[in-house]
N, C-alpha and C positions, 0 to 999 in steps of 0.2 A: 590463624593467619591465612593469607591468600591461598596457599597450596592446600592446606587442610580443608578449607571451604570447598575447593573444587572437588577433592576426593569425597567429601561428605555428600555433596550434591550428586555426584555420579553414583554413589552407593545407594542413594535414595531412589534412583531412577527405577521405575517399575517396568516390567516386561510388557511391551505393547504389541498388539497385533499389527505387524507391518507387512501383511501380505500384499497391500496395495502400493507399497513403496517401490520405486525403480530399483532393480537389483544392484546397480552400481553404487547406490548411495551408501550401503553398508561397507563398501570396499574403500571408501575415502579415508586415508590415514589421518589420524588426529581429530576425526570428527566423531563425537559420541552422539549417534543418531537417537538413541533412546532418551538421553538427557535433553536433546534439542526438542524432541516431540513432547516430552513431559513438560518442558517450559511453556510450550504452545498448546498444552492440553490435548495432545493427540491429533490436532488438526493438520493432517498431512498436506493438504493443498496450500494452506497458509505457510507451513514450514518450507515447502518447496519454493514458494513465491519469494520468501525472505532469503533463501539461499541464492536464488537467481539475482535478486536485487543486490545482494552482497557482492556477488561476482561482477556485476555490472558497474556498481558505484564505488566499490572500495578497492578495485584492482590497482589503482594508481596511488594508493595511500603511502606506500613506502617511498615512491618517487617524491611525493610532497614532503615527507619527513626529511629525506636526504637533502632536499633543496633548502629546507629550513635550517638544517645543520650547517650547510655551506654558507648560509647567510648569518650564521651565529645567532639564530633565533630559536634557542632551546625551549623557550616558553611555549611557542606555538607547536613545536615538534612534540613536546610533552602532551599538549592538549590533543593532538592528532593521535598519538599513541594510546592515550586514555580512551578516546572514542572508539578506536579500532579494537581495543581490549574488550570494551563493553559489548560491542556488536558481536564479536567472536564468541564471547561467553553466552550471549543470548541465543546463539545457534548451536551451542554444544561443541564448538571448535576449540577443544581444550588445549591442544598443542599450541595453536596460534595465540590463544588467550594467555597462556603461561609465558611464552616468549615476549609478547607485547608488554606484559606486566613487568618483566625484567628490564625491558628497554625504558619503560616509563619511570621506574624507580631509579635507574641509572641517570636518567636526565634530571630527575628530581634532586638527586644528591650531587649533581654537577660532576659526574664521572669523567675520566679522561677520554679524549677523542678516540683513542685506540679501542677502549672498551665499548664506547658508543657505536663505533663502526662495526665491530664484531657482532654486537647485538642486532644492529640494523640488518646485517647480512643474514643472520639466523631468522629474524622476523620476515625478511623478504622471501627467503626460501619457503618458509611455512605458508606464507600468503600465496605465493605462486603455485605451490602444490595444490592448495585448497581451491583456488579460483579455477585452475585448469581442470581439476576433477569435477567441479560443479558444472562447468561449461560442457563437459563431456557426457553429462547425464542425459540420456534421451527421455524427453517428457512428451508423451503423446497419448492419444486416446486409447491405445491398446494397453497402456500401463496404468492409466488413471481413469477409473470409472467416472463418467460424467453424471453429476446429479442434475436435477431439474434447475436448481439455482445456477449452477455452473453453465448449463446450456443457455439459459437466458442471458447471462453476462457475456458469454462468448458470441451469441447472436448479435448483441448490441455492438460489440467491437467489430464483428464482421460487417454489419451494416454501415458503421461509421467509416471503416477503411474502404469499403466498396465505393461509397460516395466520393471519398477523396480521390480514389483512383479514376473513377469515371469522369470527374471534373478536372483531372490533372492538377489538383491542388498540391502544393508543396507539403511533403510529409516529414515531420521532424523525426530524427532517429530515436528520440526519447519515446515517441508514441509507440514504437515497436517494443521497446524494453519495458515500458510501463505496463504494457498489456501482453507481456510475453507468455504468460500461462494460458490466457484465452486463445492467443494465436497458435500456441502449440497444440491446444485441444482441437483447433480447426484444421491445422496443416500437418501436425506431427513433425517428422524430421524434414519436411519441406520448408520449414520456417527459415532455415539458412538461405535457401534459394530465393525466398520472398525478399529477405533482407538484401541480398545481392542485387536483385532486379530493381528494387526501390532506390538503392544507392546509385545505380546506373541511370535512374530516371526512366527505366523501361516500364512505364505504368501499364501499358496494354498487356504485356506478358505477365506482370504481377497480378493484374486483374483476372486473367485466365487461370493463373495458378490458384488464386484465392477461391474462385468459383469452382475449382475442381472438386471441392468437398460438397457433394450434392446434399448432404444432410443439412447444411446451413443455406446453401444457395437456393434450394427448393422451397424454402420457407417464404419466399417472396410471392 
């Protein structure tokens, strides 16, 4: 069954060398980092990118599910729960995966609204804890060694963002989060400041902040 499959997968998880992982990652409750890395063949950078994407793009999932329930659209709520369960499992977020599976099954058998609401609250709490913990992980060049390939990718994003800032072109918020790992490699914990400046359309200050990393700025 579902629960035994999770336990079996976790037991198969091999011990990986996680010396390059941010220290806070192993402290996230309900997240089996070893299993998540095993699923992604030990590719730390890819795993971190997927965690960030999860926090950015799935943080509102419970709000969407609750809205579906209010509109008596259980079919779409079940679909959203199924998707969230799959994504959580792909990351090794076992607690969230288990709770979401329970919600999905309750919706499938048309359980009472009281039971559905209780499960939605449990899923919502698990999701909030996971998202907040992921957001709190500092990802910067001191914690993640930059490979040649990573440096090339980050340089491309640096150049692209620099051109946008110089020409005062409108910068979509998604641009920052789609390239969050590269920008974190460039700016480290200054990324939040860059985001704030861009949201205020203070492009001159954002450009100065971007160019403060001489490792990338001096490549011109």
